[in-house]
SESEPA-862009 format. One record per residue (C-alpha): residue number from 1; x, y, z. Coordinates in pm, whole numbers, padded with zeros to 5 digits, always signed. Layout:
     i       px       py       pz
   NUM        X        Y        Z
...
***
This chain:
     i       px       py       pz
     1   +00000   +00000   +00000
     2   +00118   +00351   -00083
     3   +00121   +00592   +00211
     4   -00027   +00917   +00086
     5   +00143   +01242   +00180
     6   -00085   +01488   +00363
     7   -00332   +01671   +00141
     8   -00523   +01979   +00262
     9   -00889   +01901   +00336
    10   -01011   +02181   +00109
    11   -00826   +02019   -00184
    12   -00986   +01678   -00128
    13   -01293   +01730   -00356
    14   -01064   +01833   -00646
    15   -00843   +01529   -00581
    16   -01143   +01295   -00578
    17   -01254   +01430   -00914
    18   -00906   +01425   -01070
    19   -00784   +01083   -00956
    20   -00803   +00803   -01213
    21   -01047   +00530   -01113
    22   -01225   +00219   -01236
    23   -01600   +00161   -01219
    24   -01699   -00201   -01153
    25   -02071   -00175   -01072
    26   -02277   +00017   -01325
    27   -02591   -00101   -01502
    28   -02584   +00050   -01847
    29   -02965   +00060   -01863
    30   -02951   +00257   -01537
    31   -02753   +00535   -01707
    32   -03048   +00632   -01929
    33   -03116   +00999   -01859
    34   -03475   +01125   -01908
    35   -03362   +01342   -02201
    36   -03221   +01039   -02387
    37   -03528   +00829   -02297
    38   -03750   +01091   -02463
    39   -03518   +01127   -02765
    40   -03514   +00749   -02823
    41   -03891   +00726   -02765
    42   -03940   +00986   -03037
    43   -03693   +00815   -03274
    44   -03862   +00475   -03227
    45   -04223   +00601   -03198
    46   -04261   +00456   -02847
    47   -04524   +00623   -02627
    48   -04423   +00689   -02266
    49   -04655   +00719   -01963
    50   -04497   +01059   -01886
    51   -04582   +01389   -02053
    52   -04235   +01545   -02028
    53   -03873   +01504   -01924
    54   -03956   +01695   -01602
    55   -04247   +01465   -01516
    56   -04031   +01158   -01570
    57   -03751   +01302   -01355
    58   -04002   +01374   -01077
    59   -04103   +01007   -01087
    60   -03746   +00913   -00984
    61   -03851   +00903   -00616
    62   -03797   +00552   -00484
    63   -03863   +00398   -00148
    64   -03705   +00059   -00220
    65   -03546   -00154   -00490
    66   -03877   -00270   -00638
    67   -04021   +00079   -00682
    68   -03702   +00172   -00865
    69   -03710   -00141   -01085
    70   -04065   -00065   -01199
    71   -03961   +00268   -01352
    72   -03627   +00127   -01472
    73   -03803   -00130   -01691
    74   -04041   +00137   -01827
    75   -03739   +00346   -01930
    76   -03575   +00050   -02105
    77   -03879   +00013   -02334
    78   -03735   +00277   -02571
    79   -03430   +00060   -02654
    80   -03505   -00127   -02976
    81   -03221   -00097   -03228
    82   -02844   -00150   -03218
    83   -02788   +00226   -03245
    84   -03007   +00284   -02935
    85   -02780   +00059   -02727
    86   -02474   +00228   -02872
    87   -02608   +00576   -02795
    88   -02695   +00479   -02437
    89   -02351   +00330   -02371
    90   -02171   +00617   -02544
    91   -02354   +00878   -02332
    92   -02237   +00694   -02017
    93   -01880   +00648   -02142
    94   -01844   +01020   -02216
    95   -01960   +01100   -01862
    96   -01725   +00835   -01722
    97   -01430   +00986   -01910
    98   -01520   +01330   -01774
    99   -01508   +01181   -01421
   100   -01161   +01033   -01490
   101   -01294   +00678   -01500
   102   -01027   +00511   -01715
   103   -01161   +00155   -01695
   104   -01516   +00031   -01656
   105   -01689   -00306   -01647
   106   -02054   -00245   -01738
   107   -02348   -00467   -01653
   108   -02622   -00527   -01908
   109   -02953   -00714   -01875
   110   -03039   -00899   -02198
   111   -03364   -01038   -02053
   112   -03500   -00684   -02011
   113   -03478   -00655   -02389
   114   -03534   -01008   -02524
   115   -03865   -01013   -02329
   116   -03971   -00724   -02556
   117   -03866   -00908   -02872
   118   -03525   -00742   -02912
   119   -03260   -00989   -03034
   120   -02967   -01039   -02796
   121   -02729   -00974   -03089
   122   -02871   -00622   -03126
   123   -02808   -00554   -02756
   124   -02455   -00692   -02744
   125   -02338   -00547   -03077
   126   -02455   -00195   -02989
   127   -02294   -00198   -02645
   128   -01973   -00363   -02764
   129   -01926   -00112   -03047
   130   -01942   +00171   -02791
   131   -01679   -00008   -02578
   132   -01446   -00038   -02879
   133   -01490   +00331   -02968
   134   -01433   +00436   -02605
   135   -01077   +00301   -02617
   136   -00977   +00487   -02932
   137   -01179   +00807   -02886
   138   -01193   +00857   -02506
   139   -00897   +00660   -02374
   140   -01135   +00454   -02158
   141   -01107   +00075   -02154
   142   -01453   -00078   -02124
   143   -01583   -00435   -02093
   144   -01928   -00595   -02059
   145   -02073   -00829   -01796
   146   -02397   -01007   -01883
   147   -02639   -01025   -01589
   148   -02924   -01266   -01525
   149   -03241   -01123   -01370
   150   -03286   -01305   -01042
   151   -03664   -01260   -01020
   152   -03687   -01484   -01328
   153   -03617   -01860   -01329
   154   -03285   -02037   -01362
   155   -03420   -02204   -01675
   156   -03467   -01860   -01831
   157   -03109   -01773   -01731
   158   -02988   -02086   -01914
   159   -03187   -01982   -02223
   160   -03033   -01634   -02212
   161   -02684   -01782   -02181
   162   -02742   -02001   -02489
   163   -02870   -01701   -02689
   164   -02563   -01496   -02590
   165   -02291   -01759   -02638
   166   -02241   -01693   -03011
   167   -02118   -01345   -02904
   168   -01910   -01460   -02606
   169   -01599   -01278   -02733
   170   -01785   -00950   -02666
   171   -01845   -00992   -02290
   172   -01608   -01099   -02013
   173   -01828   -01208   -01727
   174   -02162   -01311   -01582
   175   -02351   -01136   -01303
   176   -02676   -01161   -01110
   177   -02900   -00859   -01045
   178   -03258   -00730   -01001
   179   -03484   -00797   -00697
   180   -03263   -00946   -00427
   181   -03499   -01027   -00139
   182   -03661   -01368   -00183
   183   -03422   -01470   -00461
   184   -03110   -01615   -00292
   185   -02798   -01676   -00503
   186   -02828   -02056   -00477
   187   -03136   -02036   -00702
   188   -02880   -01996   -00984
   189   -02624   -02257   -00875
   190   -02641   -02470   -01192
   191   -02621   -02189   -01445
   192   -02328   -02028   -01262
   193   -02150   -02366   -01255
   194   -02195   -02380   -01634
   195   -02063   -02023   -01676
   196   -01761   -02115   -01464
   197   -01691   -02414   -01694
   198   -01710   -02176   -01990
   199   -01437   -01959   -01833
   200   -01637   -01644   -01757
   201   -01558   -01413   -01465
   202   -01837   -01439   -01207
   203   -01995   -01168   -00989
   204   -02328   -01136   -00807
   205   -02535   -00878   -00624
   206   -02560   -00982   -00261
   207   -02604   -00811   +00075
   208   -02761   -00486   -00042
   209   -03114   -00544   +00087
   210   -03057   -00917   +00135
   211   -02890   -01067   +00447
   212   -02524   -01164   +00498
   213   -02633   -01524   +00425
   214   -02675   -01420   +00060
   215   -02311   -01308   +00050
   216   -02199   -01644   +00191
   217   -02393   -01836   -00072
   218   -02272   -01609   -00354
   219   -01918   -01698   -00247
   220   -01963   -02066   -00161
   221   -02236   -02179   -00401
   222   -02192   -01949   -00702
   223   -01816   -01913   -00639
   224   -01810   -01549   -00746
   225   -01491   -01344   -00760
   226   -01658   -01017   -00658
   227   -01958   -00919   -00447
   228   -02173   -00639   -00584
   229   -02289   -00416   -00294
   230   -02215   -00638   +00010
   231   -02277   -00362   +00267
   232   -02485   -00595   +00489
   233   -02168   -00804   +00542
   234   -02081   -00578   +00837
   235   -02356   -00755   +01035
   236   -02154   -01081   +01032
   237   -01805   -01076   +01188
   238   -01706   -01415   +01042
   239   -01808   -01299   +00695
   240   -01608   -00976   +00731
   241   -01303   -01182   +00823
   242   -01356   -01409   +00522
   243   -01394   -01117   +00279
   244   -01078   -00951   +00411
   245   -00876   -01273   +00414
   246   -00974   -01376   +00060
   247   -00946   -01018   -00071
   248   -01293   -01036   -00227
   249   -01373   -00697   -00382
   250   -01700   -00530   -00279
   251   -01850   -00293   -00536
   252   -02020   -00046   -00303
   253   -02266   +00214   -00438
   254   -02317   +00488   -00176
   255   -02571   +00716   -00348
   256   -02773   +00412   -00456
   257   -02773   +00287   -00096
   258   -02899   +00628   +00015
   259   -03168   +00652   -00253
   260   -03297   +00300   -00180
   261   -03297   +00367   +00197
   262   -03031   +00103   +00277
   263   -02883   +00376   +00502
   264   -03099   +00657   +00644
   265   -02830   +00917   +00571
   266   -02499   +00920   +00384
   267   -02320   +01004   +00709
   268   -02434   +00662   +00839
   269   -02272   +00475   +00549
   270   -02033   +00195   +00648
   271   -01779   +00244   +00365
   272   -01513   +00364   +00612
   273   -01578   +00067   +00842
   274   -01540   -00174   +00549
   275   -01202   -00020   +00462
   276   -01093   -00021   +00827
   277   -01171   -00393   +00840
   278   -00929   -00451   +00553
   279   -01191   -00519   +00286
   280   -01128   -00445   -00082
   281   -01415   -00194   -00100
   282   -01468   +00022   -00409
   283   -01701   +00313   -00498
   284   -01941   +00287   -00792
   285   -02254   +00456   -00930
   286   -02492   +00158   -00985
   287   -02776   +00326   -01180
   288   -02644   +00683   -01199
   289   -02931   +00842   -01393
   290   -03176   +00725   -01126
   291   -02969   +00748   -00808
   292   -02846   +01105   -00817
   293   -02493   +01084   -00942
   294   -02213   +00938   -01151
   295   -01875   +00839   -01009
   296   -01743   +01176   -00895
   297   -02071   +01262   -00722
   298   -02052   +00931   -00534
   299   -01700   +01013   -00420
   300   -01745   +01380   -00331
   301   -02081   +01342   -00155
   302   -01972   +01035   +00042
   303   -01643   +01192   +00153
   304   -01820   +01515   +00253
   305   -02075   +01322   +00459
   306   -01843   +01071   +00625
   307   -01515   +01258   +00662
   308   -01308   +00992   +00484
   309   -00943   +01086   +00420
   310   -00709   +01122   +00123
   311   -00546   +00793   +00225
   312   -00886   +00624   +00200
   313   -00946   +00791   -00139
   314   -00621   +00639   -00264
   315   -00720   +00300   -00123
   316   -01064   +00305   -00289
   317   -00918   +00400   -00629
   318   -00637   +00141   -00600
   319   -00896   -00120   -00497
   320   -01101   -00038   -00807
   321   -00811   -00127   -01034
   322   -00696   -00427   -00831
   323   -01054   -00557   -00810
   324   -01106   -00534   -01186
   325   -01069   -00813   -01442
   326   -00778   -00655   -01632
   327   -00433   -00813   -01636
   328   -00164   -00745   -01377
   329   +00045   -00516   -01599
   330   -00257   -00295   -01677
   331   -00344   -00280   -01305
   332   +00011   -00168   -01225
   333   +00007   +00097   -01498
   334   -00324   +00236   -01368
   335   -00204   +00244   -01005
   336   +00111   +00425   -01124
   337   -00114   +00689   -01282
   338   -00306   +00711   -00956
   339   +00015   +00766   -00759
   340   +00127   +01037   -01003
   341   -00203   +01224   -00953
   342   -00167   +01209   -00575
   343   +00189   +01344   -00601
   344   +00063   +01654   -00780
   345   -00176   +01723   -00491
   346   +00066   +01655   -00205
***
């Protein structure tokens, strides 16, 4: 670990914005801003149950995960053609680049689209083309992780996997998302075993609204390499020890946790406690269009509310690279860039 030289508190927000970082927990469908939803609706002649951009934005008031998901799926209804998926991903990647995100691993939900009759090839090709362009035009490396919707059956997950396999060179991993409570990870044991045989990286949402037991089964039954969210792990001392010992990255999403009432206030967030316990915690934006902020907003608001330090900022950014699925030489190069940025602020 690099020991960071003292940095004045008033310079911390600028440092948080300037430091290079990776984003490991971002649902591309959750980056759809109301303006783009309306533009795509117009382009594809889709009628929306909202009269204006303002009315749609006002509807972004959630009390829990399910109330968010209801509006999230309504927003996704405008995505029909390859160019729509490209435009959505490109809008996010431009914002990511502006936030000094230099690597991102984006989640996508094919079942959200195939259920509406959109071919999985259309989804993957549009998103992948944006990832390729991001490298050459924005200097951002980007990869895709295909997620199964956990409120649907394992059989449907298997069907989605089969549909996507012809394009397997365009995504690097498999994840599990959507409604957590009542859908434990072990429901998907067989399909994750198959994905492991196929050589995919494995991740799963666990311990956001669900109990620590879900984190255990994501690790032991699904054998995931990363836990998405995982903030409920702090309720189980043995689990915390396991996560620290095995260096399992947690992709924490502070503003999402606040918006979905996982924590009553950002000042109550346990990000600092996770770091203090030696966990490989990272900061991410989850569904940034819906949850009030992209990467830099998650960093600046969380640090302002919790009083985290420059040393912890360095740790979170270093964790984001080390917790990613890029090779060791790329990780080292990114951490070197991180150290260089911190030197200019010291």
